[in-house]
mmCIF file of the N, C-alpha and C atoms, coordinates in Angstrom:
data_MODEL
# 
_entry.id   MODEL 
# 
loop_
_atom_site.group_PDB 
_atom_site.id 
_atom_site.type_symbol 
_atom_site.label_atom_id 
_atom_site.label_alt_id 
_atom_site.label_comp_id 
_atom_site.label_asym_id 
_atom_site.label_entity_id 
_atom_site.label_seq_id 
_atom_site.pdbx_PDB_ins_code 
_atom_site.Cartn_x 
_atom_site.Cartn_y 
_atom_site.Cartn_z 
_atom_site.occupancy 
_atom_site.B_iso_or_equiv 
_atom_site.pdbx_formal_charge 
_atom_site.auth_seq_id 
_atom_site.auth_comp_id 
_atom_site.auth_asym_id 
_atom_site.auth_atom_id 
_atom_site.pdbx_PDB_model_num 
ATOM 1   N N  . UNK A 1 1  ? 172.087 -5.119  195.777 1.00 0.00 ? 1  UNK A N  1 
ATOM 2   C CA . UNK A 1 1  ? 173.426 -5.042  194.969 1.00 0.00 ? 1  UNK A CA 1 
ATOM 3   C C  . UNK A 1 1  ? 173.125 -3.952  193.799 1.00 0.00 ? 1  UNK A C  1 
ATOM 4   N N  . UNK A 1 2  ? 173.726 -3.285  193.675 1.00 0.00 ? 2  UNK A N  1 
ATOM 5   C CA . UNK A 1 2  ? 173.490 -2.261  192.481 1.00 0.00 ? 2  UNK A CA 1 
ATOM 6   C C  . UNK A 1 2  ? 174.263 -2.649  191.258 1.00 0.00 ? 2  UNK A C  1 
ATOM 7   N N  . UNK A 1 3  ? 173.838 -2.140  190.373 1.00 0.00 ? 3  UNK A N  1 
ATOM 8   C CA . UNK A 1 3  ? 174.760 -1.923  189.042 1.00 0.00 ? 3  UNK A CA 1 
ATOM 9   C C  . UNK A 1 3  ? 175.382 -0.429  188.789 1.00 0.00 ? 3  UNK A C  1 
ATOM 10  N N  . UNK A 1 4  ? 176.797 -0.540  188.450 1.00 0.00 ? 4  UNK A N  1 
ATOM 11  C CA . UNK A 1 4  ? 177.444 0.564   188.228 1.00 0.00 ? 4  UNK A CA 1 
ATOM 12  C C  . UNK A 1 4  ? 176.908 1.401   187.121 1.00 0.00 ? 4  UNK A C  1 
ATOM 13  N N  . UNK A 1 5  ? 176.983 2.534   187.093 1.00 0.00 ? 5  UNK A N  1 
ATOM 14  C CA . UNK A 1 5  ? 176.707 3.754   185.996 1.00 0.00 ? 5  UNK A CA 1 
ATOM 15  C C  . UNK A 1 5  ? 174.876 3.709   186.468 1.00 0.00 ? 5  UNK A C  1 
ATOM 16  N N  . UNK A 1 6  ? 174.297 4.567   185.666 1.00 0.00 ? 6  UNK A N  1 
ATOM 17  C CA . UNK A 1 6  ? 173.055 5.077   185.452 1.00 0.00 ? 6  UNK A CA 1 
ATOM 18  C C  . UNK A 1 6  ? 172.152 4.483   184.451 1.00 0.00 ? 6  UNK A C  1 
ATOM 19  N N  . UNK A 1 7  ? 172.753 3.932   183.523 1.00 0.00 ? 7  UNK A N  1 
ATOM 20  C CA . UNK A 1 7  ? 171.870 3.344   182.308 1.00 0.00 ? 7  UNK A CA 1 
ATOM 21  C C  . UNK A 1 7  ? 171.146 1.925   182.838 1.00 0.00 ? 7  UNK A C  1 
ATOM 22  N N  . UNK A 1 8  ? 170.013 2.076   182.108 1.00 0.00 ? 8  UNK A N  1 
ATOM 23  C CA . UNK A 1 8  ? 168.984 0.738   182.189 1.00 0.00 ? 8  UNK A CA 1 
ATOM 24  C C  . UNK A 1 8  ? 169.752 -0.531  181.672 1.00 0.00 ? 8  UNK A C  1 
ATOM 25  N N  . UNK A 1 9  ? 169.086 -1.491  182.150 1.00 0.00 ? 9  UNK A N  1 
ATOM 26  C CA . UNK A 1 9  ? 169.731 -2.710  181.955 1.00 0.00 ? 9  UNK A CA 1 
ATOM 27  C C  . UNK A 1 9  ? 169.339 -3.058  180.272 1.00 0.00 ? 9  UNK A C  1 
ATOM 28  N N  . UNK A 1 10 ? 168.127 -2.820  179.636 1.00 0.00 ? 10 UNK A N  1 
ATOM 29  C CA . UNK A 1 10 ? 168.135 -2.693  178.194 1.00 0.00 ? 10 UNK A CA 1 
ATOM 30  C C  . UNK A 1 10 ? 168.886 -2.153  177.247 1.00 0.00 ? 10 UNK A C  1 
ATOM 31  N N  . UNK A 1 11 ? 169.707 -1.207  177.877 1.00 0.00 ? 11 UNK A N  1 
ATOM 32  C CA . UNK A 1 11 ? 170.662 0.120   176.958 1.00 0.00 ? 11 UNK A CA 1 
ATOM 33  C C  . UNK A 1 11 ? 171.793 -0.593  176.638 1.00 0.00 ? 11 UNK A C  1 
ATOM 34  N N  . UNK A 1 12 ? 171.745 -0.917  175.092 1.00 0.00 ? 12 UNK A N  1 
ATOM 35  C CA . UNK A 1 12 ? 172.911 -1.481  174.408 1.00 0.00 ? 12 UNK A CA 1 
ATOM 36  C C  . UNK A 1 12 ? 174.103 -0.534  173.925 1.00 0.00 ? 12 UNK A C  1 
ATOM 37  N N  . UNK A 1 13 ? 175.108 -0.939  173.592 1.00 0.00 ? 13 UNK A N  1 
ATOM 38  C CA . UNK A 1 13 ? 176.108 -0.278  172.944 1.00 0.00 ? 13 UNK A CA 1 
ATOM 39  C C  . UNK A 1 13 ? 175.401 0.582   171.878 1.00 0.00 ? 13 UNK A C  1 
ATOM 40  N N  . UNK A 1 14 ? 174.802 -0.232  170.764 1.00 0.00 ? 14 UNK A N  1 
ATOM 41  C CA . UNK A 1 14 ? 174.196 0.662   169.752 1.00 0.00 ? 14 UNK A CA 1 
ATOM 42  C C  . UNK A 1 14 ? 173.647 1.602   169.875 1.00 0.00 ? 14 UNK A C  1 
ATOM 43  N N  . UNK A 1 15 ? 172.412 1.483   171.097 1.00 0.00 ? 15 UNK A N  1 
ATOM 44  C CA . UNK A 1 15 ? 171.531 2.527   171.548 1.00 0.00 ? 15 UNK A CA 1 
ATOM 45  C C  . UNK A 1 15 ? 172.367 4.025   171.729 1.00 0.00 ? 15 UNK A C  1 
ATOM 46  N N  . UNK A 1 16 ? 173.346 3.717   172.750 1.00 0.00 ? 16 UNK A N  1 
ATOM 47  C CA . UNK A 1 16 ? 174.339 4.640   173.133 1.00 0.00 ? 16 UNK A CA 1 
ATOM 48  C C  . UNK A 1 16 ? 174.714 5.419   171.756 1.00 0.00 ? 16 UNK A C  1 
ATOM 49  N N  . UNK A 1 17 ? 175.531 4.714   170.834 1.00 0.00 ? 17 UNK A N  1 
ATOM 50  C CA . UNK A 1 17 ? 175.754 5.264   169.627 1.00 0.00 ? 17 UNK A CA 1 
ATOM 51  C C  . UNK A 1 17 ? 175.068 5.890   169.081 1.00 0.00 ? 17 UNK A C  1 
ATOM 52  N N  . UNK A 1 18 ? 174.006 5.319   169.047 1.00 0.00 ? 18 UNK A N  1 
ATOM 53  C CA . UNK A 1 18 ? 172.802 5.979   168.061 1.00 0.00 ? 18 UNK A CA 1 
ATOM 54  C C  . UNK A 1 18 ? 172.396 7.398   168.833 1.00 0.00 ? 18 UNK A C  1 
ATOM 55  N N  . UNK A 1 19 ? 172.470 7.477   169.966 1.00 0.00 ? 19 UNK A N  1 
ATOM 56  C CA . UNK A 1 19 ? 171.921 8.724   170.891 1.00 0.00 ? 19 UNK A CA 1 
ATOM 57  C C  . UNK A 1 19 ? 172.888 9.783   170.579 1.00 0.00 ? 19 UNK A C  1 
ATOM 58  N N  . UNK A 1 20 ? 174.110 9.439   170.612 1.00 0.00 ? 20 UNK A N  1 
ATOM 59  C CA . UNK A 1 20 ? 175.269 10.256  170.327 1.00 0.00 ? 20 UNK A CA 1 
ATOM 60  C C  . UNK A 1 20 ? 175.262 10.965  168.904 1.00 0.00 ? 20 UNK A C  1 
ATOM 61  N N  . UNK A 1 21 ? 175.179 10.006  168.017 1.00 0.00 ? 21 UNK A N  1 
ATOM 62  C CA . UNK A 1 21 ? 174.920 10.321  166.967 1.00 0.00 ? 21 UNK A CA 1 
ATOM 63  C C  . UNK A 1 21 ? 173.542 11.508  166.754 1.00 0.00 ? 21 UNK A C  1 
ATOM 64  N N  . UNK A 1 22 ? 172.602 11.180  167.316 1.00 0.00 ? 22 UNK A N  1 
ATOM 65  C CA . UNK A 1 22 ? 171.339 11.920  167.379 1.00 0.00 ? 22 UNK A CA 1 
ATOM 66  C C  . UNK A 1 22 ? 171.737 13.480  167.792 1.00 0.00 ? 22 UNK A C  1 
ATOM 67  N N  . UNK A 1 23 ? 172.546 13.456  168.854 1.00 0.00 ? 23 UNK A N  1 
ATOM 68  C CA . UNK A 1 23 ? 172.970 14.710  169.408 1.00 0.00 ? 23 UNK A CA 1 
ATOM 69  C C  . UNK A 1 23 ? 173.949 15.440  168.722 1.00 0.00 ? 23 UNK A C  1 
ATOM 70  N N  . UNK A 1 24 ? 174.545 15.059  167.871 1.00 0.00 ? 24 UNK A N  1 
ATOM 71  C CA . UNK A 1 24 ? 175.775 15.644  166.979 1.00 0.00 ? 24 UNK A CA 1 
ATOM 72  C C  . UNK A 1 24 ? 174.861 16.185  165.870 1.00 0.00 ? 24 UNK A C  1 
ATOM 73  N N  . UNK A 1 25 ? 173.851 15.299  165.337 1.00 0.00 ? 25 UNK A N  1 
ATOM 74  C CA . UNK A 1 25 ? 173.318 15.831  164.248 1.00 0.00 ? 25 UNK A CA 1 
ATOM 75  C C  . UNK A 1 25 ? 172.052 17.094  164.721 1.00 0.00 ? 25 UNK A C  1 
ATOM 76  N N  . UNK A 1 26 ? 171.815 16.980  165.785 1.00 0.00 ? 26 UNK A N  1 
ATOM 77  C CA . UNK A 1 26 ? 171.330 17.927  166.276 1.00 0.00 ? 26 UNK A CA 1 
ATOM 78  C C  . UNK A 1 26 ? 171.905 19.251  166.674 1.00 0.00 ? 26 UNK A C  1 
ATOM 79  N N  . UNK A 1 27 ? 173.168 19.353  167.058 1.00 0.00 ? 27 UNK A N  1 
ATOM 80  C CA . UNK A 1 27 ? 173.995 20.418  166.910 1.00 0.00 ? 27 UNK A CA 1 
ATOM 81  C C  . UNK A 1 27 ? 174.616 20.986  165.425 1.00 0.00 ? 27 UNK A C  1 
ATOM 82  N N  . UNK A 1 28 ? 174.530 19.915  164.827 1.00 0.00 ? 28 UNK A N  1 
ATOM 83  C CA . UNK A 1 28 ? 175.212 20.221  163.414 1.00 0.00 ? 28 UNK A CA 1 
ATOM 84  C C  . UNK A 1 28 ? 174.120 21.174  162.696 1.00 0.00 ? 28 UNK A C  1 
ATOM 85  N N  . UNK A 1 29 ? 173.012 20.481  162.900 1.00 0.00 ? 29 UNK A N  1 
ATOM 86  C CA . UNK A 1 29 ? 171.792 21.277  162.071 1.00 0.00 ? 29 UNK A CA 1 
ATOM 87  C C  . UNK A 1 29 ? 170.979 22.279  162.471 1.00 0.00 ? 29 UNK A C  1 
ATOM 88  N N  . UNK A 1 30 ? 170.788 21.955  163.790 1.00 0.00 ? 30 UNK A N  1 
ATOM 89  C CA . UNK A 1 30 ? 170.073 22.775  164.660 1.00 0.00 ? 30 UNK A CA 1 
ATOM 90  C C  . UNK A 1 30 ? 168.876 23.289  164.483 1.00 0.00 ? 30 UNK A C  1 
ATOM 91  N N  . UNK A 1 31 ? 167.653 21.829  163.832 1.00 0.00 ? 31 UNK A N  1 
ATOM 92  C CA . UNK A 1 31 ? 166.659 22.143  163.267 1.00 0.00 ? 31 UNK A CA 1 
ATOM 93  C C  . UNK A 1 31 ? 165.986 21.001  163.445 1.00 0.00 ? 31 UNK A C  1 
ATOM 94  N N  . UNK A 1 32 ? 164.749 20.589  164.159 1.00 0.00 ? 32 UNK A N  1 
ATOM 95  C CA . UNK A 1 32 ? 164.286 19.235  164.492 1.00 0.00 ? 32 UNK A CA 1 
ATOM 96  C C  . UNK A 1 32 ? 163.833 18.783  163.032 1.00 0.00 ? 32 UNK A C  1 
ATOM 97  N N  . UNK A 1 33 ? 163.102 19.700  161.919 1.00 0.00 ? 33 UNK A N  1 
ATOM 98  C CA . UNK A 1 33 ? 162.557 19.481  160.803 1.00 0.00 ? 33 UNK A CA 1 
ATOM 99  C C  . UNK A 1 33 ? 163.326 18.930  159.778 1.00 0.00 ? 33 UNK A C  1 
ATOM 100 N N  . UNK A 1 34 ? 164.841 18.847  159.851 1.00 0.00 ? 34 UNK A N  1 
ATOM 101 C CA . UNK A 1 34 ? 165.859 18.382  159.049 1.00 0.00 ? 34 UNK A CA 1 
ATOM 102 C C  . UNK A 1 34 ? 165.250 17.047  158.355 1.00 0.00 ? 34 UNK A C  1 
ATOM 103 N N  . UNK A 1 35 ? 165.678 16.517  157.549 1.00 0.00 ? 35 UNK A N  1 
ATOM 104 C CA . UNK A 1 35 ? 165.327 15.107  157.291 1.00 0.00 ? 35 UNK A CA 1 
ATOM 105 C C  . UNK A 1 35 ? 166.034 14.063  157.945 1.00 0.00 ? 35 UNK A C  1 
ATOM 106 N N  . UNK A 1 36 ? 167.650 14.692  157.806 1.00 0.00 ? 36 UNK A N  1 
ATOM 107 C CA . UNK A 1 36 ? 168.871 13.714  158.517 1.00 0.00 ? 36 UNK A CA 1 
ATOM 108 C C  . UNK A 1 36 ? 168.540 13.664  160.029 1.00 0.00 ? 36 UNK A C  1 
ATOM 109 N N  . UNK A 1 37 ? 168.101 14.531  160.747 1.00 0.00 ? 37 UNK A N  1 
ATOM 110 C CA . UNK A 1 37 ? 167.725 14.470  162.120 1.00 0.00 ? 37 UNK A CA 1 
ATOM 111 C C  . UNK A 1 37 ? 166.366 13.620  162.294 1.00 0.00 ? 37 UNK A C  1 
ATOM 112 N N  . UNK A 1 38 ? 165.305 13.936  161.339 1.00 0.00 ? 38 UNK A N  1 
ATOM 113 C CA . UNK A 1 38 ? 164.182 13.015  161.807 1.00 0.00 ? 38 UNK A CA 1 
ATOM 114 C C  . UNK A 1 38 ? 164.448 11.430  161.381 1.00 0.00 ? 38 UNK A C  1 
ATOM 115 N N  . UNK A 1 39 ? 165.224 11.042  160.665 1.00 0.00 ? 39 UNK A N  1 
ATOM 116 C CA . UNK A 1 39 ? 165.822 9.771   159.978 1.00 0.00 ? 39 UNK A CA 1 
ATOM 117 C C  . UNK A 1 39 ? 166.607 9.023   161.107 1.00 0.00 ? 39 UNK A C  1 
ATOM 118 N N  . UNK A 1 40 ? 167.509 10.212  161.832 1.00 0.00 ? 40 UNK A N  1 
ATOM 119 C CA . UNK A 1 40 ? 168.209 9.511   163.158 1.00 0.00 ? 40 UNK A CA 1 
ATOM 120 C C  . UNK A 1 40 ? 167.357 9.171   164.285 1.00 0.00 ? 40 UNK A C  1 
ATOM 121 N N  . UNK A 1 41 ? 166.545 10.204  164.476 1.00 0.00 ? 41 UNK A N  1 
ATOM 122 C CA . UNK A 1 41 ? 165.597 10.265  165.746 1.00 0.00 ? 41 UNK A CA 1 
ATOM 123 C C  . UNK A 1 41 ? 164.466 8.988   165.462 1.00 0.00 ? 41 UNK A C  1 
ATOM 124 N N  . UNK A 1 42 ? 164.169 8.792   164.384 1.00 0.00 ? 42 UNK A N  1 
ATOM 125 C CA . UNK A 1 42 ? 163.185 7.189   163.976 1.00 0.00 ? 42 UNK A CA 1 
ATOM 126 C C  . UNK A 1 42 ? 164.179 6.134   164.464 1.00 0.00 ? 42 UNK A C  1 
ATOM 127 N N  . UNK A 1 43 ? 165.432 5.863   163.955 1.00 0.00 ? 43 UNK A N  1 
ATOM 128 C CA . UNK A 1 43 ? 166.395 5.068   164.256 1.00 0.00 ? 43 UNK A CA 1 
ATOM 129 C C  . UNK A 1 43 ? 166.371 4.701   165.432 1.00 0.00 ? 43 UNK A C  1 
ATOM 130 N N  . UNK A 1 44 ? 166.589 6.030   166.337 1.00 0.00 ? 44 UNK A N  1 
ATOM 131 C CA . UNK A 1 44 ? 166.730 5.964   167.827 1.00 0.00 ? 44 UNK A CA 1 
ATOM 132 C C  . UNK A 1 44 ? 165.522 5.282   168.263 1.00 0.00 ? 44 UNK A C  1 
ATOM 133 N N  . UNK A 1 45 ? 164.378 5.718   167.968 1.00 0.00 ? 45 UNK A N  1 
ATOM 134 C CA . UNK A 1 45 ? 163.091 4.988   168.790 1.00 0.00 ? 45 UNK A CA 1 
ATOM 135 C C  . UNK A 1 45 ? 162.993 3.621   168.619 1.00 0.00 ? 45 UNK A C  1 
ATOM 136 N N  . UNK A 1 46 ? 163.189 3.421   167.217 1.00 0.00 ? 46 UNK A N  1 
ATOM 137 C CA . UNK A 1 46 ? 162.787 1.864   167.061 1.00 0.00 ? 46 UNK A CA 1 
ATOM 138 C C  . UNK A 1 46 ? 163.989 1.071   167.945 1.00 0.00 ? 46 UNK A C  1 
ATOM 139 N N  . UNK A 1 47 ? 165.396 1.311   167.828 1.00 0.00 ? 47 UNK A N  1 
ATOM 140 C CA . UNK A 1 47 ? 165.876 0.629   168.476 1.00 0.00 ? 47 UNK A CA 1 
ATOM 141 C C  . UNK A 1 47 ? 165.805 0.603   170.095 1.00 0.00 ? 47 UNK A C  1 
ATOM 142 N N  . UNK A 1 48 ? 165.345 1.789   170.655 1.00 0.00 ? 48 UNK A N  1 
ATOM 143 C CA . UNK A 1 48 ? 164.767 1.540   172.151 1.00 0.00 ? 48 UNK A CA 1 
ATOM 144 C C  . UNK A 1 48 ? 163.769 0.694   172.334 1.00 0.00 ? 48 UNK A C  1 
ATOM 145 N N  . UNK A 1 49 ? 162.880 0.932   171.461 1.00 0.00 ? 49 UNK A N  1 
ATOM 146 C CA . UNK A 1 49 ? 161.576 0.125   171.376 1.00 0.00 ? 49 UNK A CA 1 
ATOM 147 C C  . UNK A 1 49 ? 161.658 -1.511  171.429 1.00 0.00 ? 49 UNK A C  1 
ATOM 148 N N  . UNK A 1 50 ? 162.687 -1.785  170.381 1.00 0.00 ? 50 UNK A N  1 
ATOM 149 C CA . UNK A 1 50 ? 163.029 -3.351  170.437 1.00 0.00 ? 50 UNK A CA 1 
ATOM 150 C C  . UNK A 1 50 ? 164.083 -3.904  171.419 1.00 0.00 ? 50 UNK A C  1 
ATOM 151 N N  . UNK A 1 51 ? 164.784 -2.879  171.986 1.00 0.00 ? 51 UNK A N  1 
ATOM 152 C CA . UNK A 1 51 ? 165.616 -3.384  173.004 1.00 0.00 ? 51 UNK A CA 1 
ATOM 153 C C  . UNK A 1 51 ? 164.902 -3.395  174.336 1.00 0.00 ? 51 UNK A C  1 
ATOM 154 N N  . UNK A 1 52 ? 163.765 -2.777  174.667 1.00 0.00 ? 52 UNK A N  1 
ATOM 155 C CA . UNK A 1 52 ? 163.017 -2.800  175.733 1.00 0.00 ? 52 UNK A CA 1 
ATOM 156 C C  . UNK A 1 52 ? 162.151 -4.109  175.505 1.00 0.00 ? 52 UNK A C  1 
ATOM 157 N N  . UNK A 1 53 ? 161.484 -4.059  174.466 1.00 0.00 ? 53 UNK A N  1 
ATOM 158 C CA . UNK A 1 53 ? 160.885 -5.272  174.142 1.00 0.00 ? 53 UNK A CA 1 
ATOM 159 C C  . UNK A 1 53 ? 161.537 -6.758  174.760 1.00 0.00 ? 53 UNK A C  1 
ATOM 160 N N  . UNK A 1 54 ? 162.631 -6.681  173.872 1.00 0.00 ? 54 UNK A N  1 
ATOM 161 C CA . UNK A 1 54 ? 163.285 -8.290  174.204 1.00 0.00 ? 54 UNK A CA 1 
ATOM 162 C C  . UNK A 1 54 ? 163.895 -8.389  175.639 1.00 0.00 ? 54 UNK A C  1 
ATOM 163 N N  . UNK A 1 55 ? 163.919 -7.286  176.001 1.00 0.00 ? 55 UNK A N  1 
ATOM 164 C CA . UNK A 1 55 ? 164.358 -7.345  177.611 1.00 0.00 ? 55 UNK A CA 1 
ATOM 165 C C  . UNK A 1 55 ? 163.152 -7.836  178.286 1.00 0.00 ? 55 UNK A C  1 
ATOM 166 N N  . UNK A 1 56 ? 162.531 -7.358  178.210 1.00 0.00 ? 56 UNK A N  1 
ATOM 167 C CA . UNK A 1 56 ? 161.037 -7.573  178.910 1.00 0.00 ? 56 UNK A CA 1 
ATOM 168 C C  . UNK A 1 56 ? 160.499 -8.950  178.413 1.00 0.00 ? 56 UNK A C  1 
ATOM 169 N N  . UNK A 1 57 ? 160.692 -9.610  177.438 1.00 0.00 ? 57 UNK A N  1 
ATOM 170 C CA . UNK A 1 57 ? 160.572 -10.646 177.152 1.00 0.00 ? 57 UNK A CA 1 
ATOM 171 C C  . UNK A 1 57 ? 161.170 -11.789 177.658 1.00 0.00 ? 57 UNK A C  1 
ATOM 172 N N  . UNK A 1 58 ? 162.689 -11.348 177.704 1.00 0.00 ? 58 UNK A N  1 
ATOM 173 C CA . UNK A 1 58 ? 163.491 -12.233 178.239 1.00 0.00 ? 58 UNK A CA 1 
ATOM 174 C C  . UNK A 1 58 ? 163.281 -12.089 179.896 1.00 0.00 ? 58 UNK A C  1 
ATOM 175 N N  . UNK A 1 59 ? 163.118 -11.260 180.437 1.00 0.00 ? 59 UNK A N  1 
ATOM 176 C CA . UNK A 1 59 ? 162.836 -10.993 181.857 1.00 0.00 ? 59 UNK A CA 1 
ATOM 177 C C  . UNK A 1 59 ? 161.782 -11.980 182.485 1.00 0.00 ? 59 UNK A C  1 
ATOM 178 N N  . UNK A 1 60 ? 160.616 -12.071 181.331 1.00 0.00 ? 60 UNK A N  1 
ATOM 179 C CA . UNK A 1 60 ? 159.313 -12.572 181.558 1.00 0.00 ? 60 UNK A CA 1 
ATOM 180 C C  . UNK A 1 60 ? 159.870 -14.247 181.345 1.00 0.00 ? 60 UNK A C  1 
ATOM 181 N N  . UNK A 1 61 ? 160.285 -14.593 180.517 1.00 0.00 ? 61 UNK A N  1 
ATOM 182 C CA . UNK A 1 61 ? 160.617 -16.101 180.179 1.00 0.00 ? 61 UNK A CA 1 
ATOM 183 C C  . UNK A 1 61 ? 161.608 -16.550 181.455 1.00 0.00 ? 61 UNK A C  1 
ATOM 184 N N  . UNK A 1 62 ? 162.556 -16.000 181.761 1.00 0.00 ? 62 UNK A N  1 
ATOM 185 C CA . UNK A 1 62 ? 163.343 -16.400 182.931 1.00 0.00 ? 62 UNK A CA 1 
ATOM 186 C C  . UNK A 1 62 ? 162.693 -16.282 184.271 1.00 0.00 ? 62 UNK A C  1 
ATOM 187 N N  . UNK A 1 63 ? 161.872 -15.484 184.445 1.00 0.00 ? 63 UNK A N  1 
ATOM 188 C CA . UNK A 1 63 ? 161.466 -15.466 185.584 1.00 0.00 ? 63 UNK A CA 1 
ATOM 189 C C  . UNK A 1 63 ? 160.333 -16.331 186.111 1.00 0.00 ? 63 UNK A C  1 
ATOM 190 N N  . UNK A 1 64 ? 160.252 -17.528 185.259 1.00 0.00 ? 64 UNK A N  1 
ATOM 191 C CA . UNK A 1 64 ? 158.906 -18.465 185.368 1.00 0.00 ? 64 UNK A CA 1 
ATOM 192 C C  . UNK A 1 64 ? 159.088 -19.092 186.997 1.00 0.00 ? 64 UNK A C  1 
ATOM 193 N N  . UNK A 1 65 ? 160.390 -19.291 187.235 1.00 0.00 ? 65 UNK A N  1 
ATOM 194 C CA . UNK A 1 65 ? 160.692 -19.804 188.606 1.00 0.00 ? 65 UNK A CA 1 
ATOM 195 C C  . UNK A 1 65 ? 161.184 -18.924 189.566 1.00 0.00 ? 65 UNK A C  1 
ATOM 196 N N  . UNK A 1 66 ? 161.721 -17.897 189.261 1.00 0.00 ? 66 UNK A N  1 
ATOM 197 C CA . UNK A 1 66 ? 162.018 -16.953 190.493 1.00 0.00 ? 66 UNK A CA 1 
ATOM 198 C C  . UNK A 1 66 ? 161.205 -15.343 189.715 1.00 0.00 ? 66 UNK A C  1 
ATOM 199 N N  . UNK A 1 67 ? 160.275 -15.147 190.432 1.00 0.00 ? 67 UNK A N  1 
ATOM 200 C CA . UNK A 1 67 ? 159.511 -13.935 189.831 1.00 0.00 ? 67 UNK A CA 1 
ATOM 201 C C  . UNK A 1 67 ? 160.137 -12.480 190.583 1.00 0.00 ? 67 UNK A C  1 
ATOM 202 N N  . UNK A 1 68 ? 161.118 -12.783 191.458 1.00 0.00 ? 68 UNK A N  1 
ATOM 203 C CA . UNK A 1 68 ? 161.488 -11.683 191.887 1.00 0.00 ? 68 UNK A CA 1 
ATOM 204 C C  . UNK A 1 68 ? 162.072 -10.499 191.105 1.00 0.00 ? 68 UNK A C  1 
ATOM 205 N N  . UNK A 1 69 ? 162.834 -10.918 190.040 1.00 0.00 ? 69 UNK A N  1 
ATOM 206 C CA . UNK A 1 69 ? 163.528 -10.171 188.939 1.00 0.00 ? 69 UNK A CA 1 
ATOM 207 C C  . UNK A 1 69 ? 162.567 -9.138  188.538 1.00 0.00 ? 69 UNK A C  1 
ATOM 208 N N  . UNK A 1 70 ? 161.275 -10.041 188.254 1.00 0.00 ? 70 UNK A N  1 
ATOM 209 C CA . UNK A 1 70 ? 160.258 -9.529  186.954 1.00 0.00 ? 70 UNK A CA 1 
ATOM 210 C C  . UNK A 1 70 ? 159.500 -8.458  187.790 1.00 0.00 ? 70 UNK A C  1 
ATOM 211 N N  . UNK A 1 71 ? 159.220 -8.674  188.855 1.00 0.00 ? 71 UNK A N  1 
ATOM 212 C CA . UNK A 1 71 ? 158.204 -7.741  189.716 1.00 0.00 ? 71 UNK A CA 1 
ATOM 213 C C  . UNK A 1 71 ? 159.425 -6.623  190.174 1.00 0.00 ? 71 UNK A C  1 
ATOM 214 N N  . UNK A 1 72 ? 160.306 -6.786  190.668 1.00 0.00 ? 72 UNK A N  1 
ATOM 215 C CA . UNK A 1 72 ? 161.426 -5.523  190.822 1.00 0.00 ? 72 UNK A CA 1 
ATOM 216 C C  . UNK A 1 72 ? 161.340 -4.685  189.701 1.00 0.00 ? 72 UNK A C  1 
ATOM 217 N N  . UNK A 1 73 ? 161.366 -5.076  188.291 1.00 0.00 ? 73 UNK A N  1 
ATOM 218 C CA . UNK A 1 73 ? 161.664 -4.377  187.084 1.00 0.00 ? 73 UNK A CA 1 
ATOM 219 C C  . UNK A 1 73 ? 160.047 -3.669  187.115 1.00 0.00 ? 73 UNK A C  1 
ATOM 220 N N  . UNK A 1 74 ? 158.984 -4.375  187.360 1.00 0.00 ? 74 UNK A N  1 
ATOM 221 C CA . UNK A 1 74 ? 157.591 -3.651  187.295 1.00 0.00 ? 74 UNK A CA 1 
ATOM 222 C C  . UNK A 1 74 ? 157.717 -2.335  188.208 1.00 0.00 ? 74 UNK A C  1 
ATOM 223 N N  . UNK A 1 75 ? 158.301 -2.929  189.423 1.00 0.00 ? 75 UNK A N  1 
ATOM 224 C CA . UNK A 1 75 ? 158.092 -1.743  190.571 1.00 0.00 ? 75 UNK A CA 1 
ATOM 225 C C  . UNK A 1 75 ? 158.673 -0.521  190.053 1.00 0.00 ? 75 UNK A C  1 
ATOM 226 N N  . UNK A 1 76 ? 160.160 -0.730  189.096 1.00 0.00 ? 76 UNK A N  1 
ATOM 227 C CA . UNK A 1 76 ? 160.890 0.270   188.819 1.00 0.00 ? 76 UNK A CA 1 
ATOM 228 C C  . UNK A 1 76 ? 159.930 1.325   187.804 1.00 0.00 ? 76 UNK A C  1 
# 
C-alpha cells in the first residue's frame, strides 16, 4: 500500500511552511549570508531534526509487537 504524495511520513505542515518561507527569503535576499536567511535555515534544520527524531522514537515504541514497519523504515 502506497501513500499519496512524495513527502516522507515525518514531514509536517509546519516544516512545509518553513521550507516555503526559506525559499521565499532566498529569492528575496538572494544571499546565503544574510542574517534573515540564516535564521530561517536554522529553524528549518531544527524542525526537521526534531520531527525525524520523534517519528523514529514513535516507530520504535510502536513496533515492539510488530517489527515490520520499523525495518521497512530502516530499509528506506
